[in-house]
C-alpha positions as CSV (number, residue, x, y, z in Angstrom):
1,M,311.0,158.3,245.4
2,K,311.7,154.8,244.1
3,P,314.8,154.1,242.1
4,T,314.3,153.1,238.6
5,V,316.6,152.2,235.7
6,G,317.8,155.4,234.0
7,R,317.6,157.7,237.0
8,I,320.5,160.0,238.0
9,V,321.7,159.7,241.5
10,H,324.8,160.6,243.5
11,F,327.5,158.0,244.6
12,N,329.4,158.9,247.8
13,R,333.1,158.0,247.3
14,K,335.8,158.4,250.0
15,H,338.6,160.6,248.7
16,G,341.3,161.0,251.4
17,D,339.6,162.5,254.4
18,F,336.6,163.6,252.5
19,I,333.5,162.1,250.8
20,V,332.9,163.4,247.3
21,Q,329.6,163.0,245.4
22,E,330.0,161.6,241.9
23,A,327.3,161.4,239.2
24,A,325.8,158.0,238.7
25,L,323.2,156.3,236.6
26,V,321.0,153.5,238.0
27,V,321.4,150.5,235.7
28,A,319.7,147.8,237.9
29,V,317.3,147.9,240.8
30,H,317.5,145.1,243.4
31,N,315.0,146.7,245.8
32,E,314.1,150.2,247.0
33,E,317.4,150.7,248.8
34,C,319.8,148.6,246.8
35,V,320.9,149.3,243.2
36,T,323.7,148.8,240.7
37,L,325.2,152.0,239.3
38,V,327.5,153.3,236.6
39,V,329.5,156.1,238.3
40,W,331.5,158.8,236.6
41,N,334.3,160.8,238.4
42,A,335.2,164.4,237.6
43,Y,337.6,163.2,234.9
44,G,334.9,161.2,233.0
45,T,336.2,157.7,234.0
46,S,333.3,155.3,234.7
47,T,333.1,152.4,237.1
48,T,330.4,149.9,237.9
49,E,329.3,149.7,241.5
50,R,327.2,146.6,242.3
51,S,324.6,146.1,245.0
52,I,325.0,149.6,246.6
53,S,322.8,150.5,249.5
54,R,321.3,154.0,250.0
55,G,322.7,156.4,252.5
56,G,325.0,159.3,253.2
57,D,328.2,157.4,254.0
58,A,331.1,156.5,251.7
59,G,330.2,153.7,249.3
60,K,326.5,154.4,249.3
61,W,324.1,156.2,246.9
62,D,321.5,158.9,247.5
63,W,319.2,161.2,245.6
64,P,320.6,164.6,244.5
65,T,319.8,167.5,246.8
66,K,316.9,169.7,245.6
67,V,318.1,173.1,244.6
């Protein structure tokens, strides 16, 4: 899948010893692996994360797991 503006993805944030997935909206696409996101935490606070690469590590974005 290619990222496009408006798509919902997950942002992996380090929280203590864990990585938590937070809801994010793609607001800019730099290439197929690098995007800018608006990210919401569990409390509804949003942050902008710029030039984020795709992956499973902390500080990266990925597609939601299919259920």
